[in-house]
N, C-alpha and C positions, 0 to 999 in steps of 0.2 A: 083280327086283333083280339087278344084275350080280354074278356069282360068279367065282371064280378059274377055274373050268371054262369059263365063257363066254369069258374072255380067251384061253384056249388054243384054243378053237374059232374065235375071231375072227382069230387069228394067220394072216397070209398072205392074208386075205380083205379085211378093212377095217382101216385104221389105227386103233390104240387111242389114245384121247385121255385125257390125264391133266393135271389142274391141282391146284395146292396150294390149301388153304383152312385158315384158322386160327380162324374164328368161325362162328356160326350164319348170319348174313345172307349171308356170302360163300358158304358151303356150299349154301345154298338157291338162290342164283343159278346156280352152276355145275351143280348137280344138275338144276335145271329146264331148263337149256340142253341137257342130254343128254350131259354128259361121262361117260366110262366109269368113270374112277377119280378119286376125290378123295384126294389125299395130304396128310395133316396133317404137313407137313415140319418138321424141326427148324430150317428156315430162318426159322421164326417168331422165333427169337432175333434175327435181323437186321431182319426186316420189322415185327415187332409188339412185341417186348419191349425193344428199344433196346440190345441187346448188339452188340458189334463183330463177333463170330463166333458160330458155333453151339455152341461148346464149353461155355459156362456153362449151357445149357438143362438143366433138371432133369426127372426123371421126373414129378414132380407137375405141372409146367407143361405137359408134353406130355399128361398124362392129362386135365387140365382142358380144354385146347383140343380134344383128340380127342373128349371127351364132347360138347362144344358142336357140333362138326361132325357127329358121328354122329346126334345128335338132330334135326338139320335136314336130313338126307339120306335120301331115300326109295329112290332107284334105283341110284345109283353105288356102286361098291365103295369102302369107306373103309379106307385104309391108314394106320397110325400109324407115324411114324418113331421109332426107338429112339434116345434121345439118348446123347451121349458117356458112356462108362463105365457105362451101364445094362445092357450085355451084354458077355459075353466075359471078365469078371473071374472069375466062377465060375458053374457051370451052374445051380444052384438060384436064384440071384439073377436070372440071365438069364430063366429060365422064369417066375419070379414077376412080373417087370416086364413081360414081353411078354404074359403071361396077363392081367394087369390091364387092358391096353388092350382086350382082347376081352371079358372077363367083366364088368368094372365100367364101361367107357366106351363099349362098343358098336362098336368097330372090327371089321372082318372079317379083317384081316391086319396084319402089321408089316413094316417095312423095316429092314434092317441095312446099314450101311456095311461092306462085306465085304472079306475077305482070307483068307489061309490059316487063320487062327484061327476063322473063322466057318463053315467047312465042316461040322464035327461038330455045332456048335450048331444050324445050319440043319436037319440031318438029325434031331436030337433033337426040335426044336420041331415039325417036320412030323409026326413020329411021334405027338406028343401032341395034334395037331389044331390047331396054330397055323400058318396059312399064312405063308410068308416070301417077301418080295420082296428079292432081293439087289441090291447096288449096287457097281459097279466103276468104275475110272477116277479122276476127281477126286472124292475123298471129303472134304468140307469139315471133318469132325471131325479130320482130320489136318493142319489148317492150320499148326500149330506145327511139325510134322515136315517139311512141304513148304516152309515159309517163304513161304507165299502160296498162290495158286490156279493153278499152272501146268498146261499140257496134260499129259495122261498117255498112256503107250503110244506114245511118239514114236520109240523105237528098237526094234530087232528083239527084243532080250532082254526088254524090258518088255512088248512086244506079245505075245510068246509066253507070258509068265507070265500076262498077263491072260486070254488064250485058255484056258489050262489052268485058271485059277480059275473062269472062266465055266462050263466043262464040269463042274468039280467041284461047283459049286453047283447046276447043273441036275441032276446025278446025285444030289445030296443031297436033292432034292425041292423046291427053290425054284420058285415058280410063275411068276416073271418076273424080269427082270434089267434094272436101270437102268444105262445106260452114259453117263457124264458127261465132257464135254470131252476126247474122244478122237478120233483121226483117223477120217474117215468110212469109209476103206477097211478099217481095223481093225474098226470097228463092223459093217460088212458081213460080214467074215469070221466074226466071232463069231455074228452073227445066223444065218448059214448053217450054223454048226457045232453049234448047240444046238437042242433041241426045245421050248424055252419062249420066250414072247414077250420081245423086247428093247424097252426103252423108252429113247429117246435124249433127251439134253439137251446140245446142243453136240456131237453125234455124227453129224451128217449125216442124209441122207434114207433110209438103207437099213434102219433099225430098224423093228420091227413097230408102234411107236407113238412118241409124243412127249410130253414133260412140260415145263411151264414153271411158274415161280413166278407166282402170280396177280397180284401187284403189278406184276411186270414186264410181263405180258401186257396188262394194262388201262391201263398208263401211270401207275401210282401211285408207282413208285419214282423217286427223284431220279437214280439211276444204274442202268443195266442192262448185263449182260455182252454182249460182242460177238456171242455166239451166240444171243442172245435177240432178240425182236421185240416192239415195242409195237403192240398192235392197237386201242388207244384212248388217250385223254388224260384220264383220270379226275382226275389231280392238278390240272390246270388248271381243270377244272370245280369241284372242291372249293374251290380257292383263290378262284375267282370268287364262289362261293356265300357263303363266309365273309366276303369283302370287302363283298358286298352286304348281308349281315346286319348287320355292324358299322355301315355307313353308315346303314342304315334305323333302327337303334336310336339312334344319335347324332343323327340328324336328326328324331327323334320321329315317324317314319313307321310304325314298328312298335313295339308292336301298334296296329293301326288299329281302328276301331269294330267291324269284322266279326270281330276276334280276341278280343273280350271281351264281357261282358254285365253288365247291372245287374239286381238283384232288386227288383222294385217293392214287395214286401211288407216290405222292411226300413225301419226308421225313418229319417227324414231325417238324423238325426245321423250315420248311417253313410254 
């Protein structure tokens, strides 16, 4: 099974592959394919729960989906996203919520949307045995503050601050760092400056690994961000299958004889 130490050893040798999963069937698929890390992202708010943003996602919802993914995963490292306001409000609550993902649900690590306020939290959790994946750049839980999902680190002041925060979280013991929607040259600078793996999403080719939302990667989403890529067209396949099912039922082609049986010992009245 992949561990946080394995990722550190893999850094600079082979690119680290990360995909999200929110349920057992998806987790089984990506795990059997050989992905290194399965991230139970709070993006399930958009992809699975019908929310417009990740902000409404609760700890209970994250826990339920994390447990489903962990039970279906044998080899990949399972990382649970900590949802909005589940961390950083007070230390005890943060540790309780993060610990639940490991103790009760079977994750191996948690991810925090990071800032200056998560440096000390990261250090404390690592001391207690909770591995932490940090996340800088575009942090979707701050959508109300950003007023959308703009690129981050696009001016020198912001880039310098992100670099400082990356170093601070690495020093605090984070085992990896997600960089989202930032300039590729900034991602390269950060990758070269810290001794933990960087995982990019919309951050160019210079990171130690890449992460995508599963629905985007397989073509299940109606819309995908410009920095993503569809490697399949699952949505069309599903639509086609549903259309064929409806037609088969309406035209009385399903169920056919091979899909049912009669019991000869039953009375004719039945």
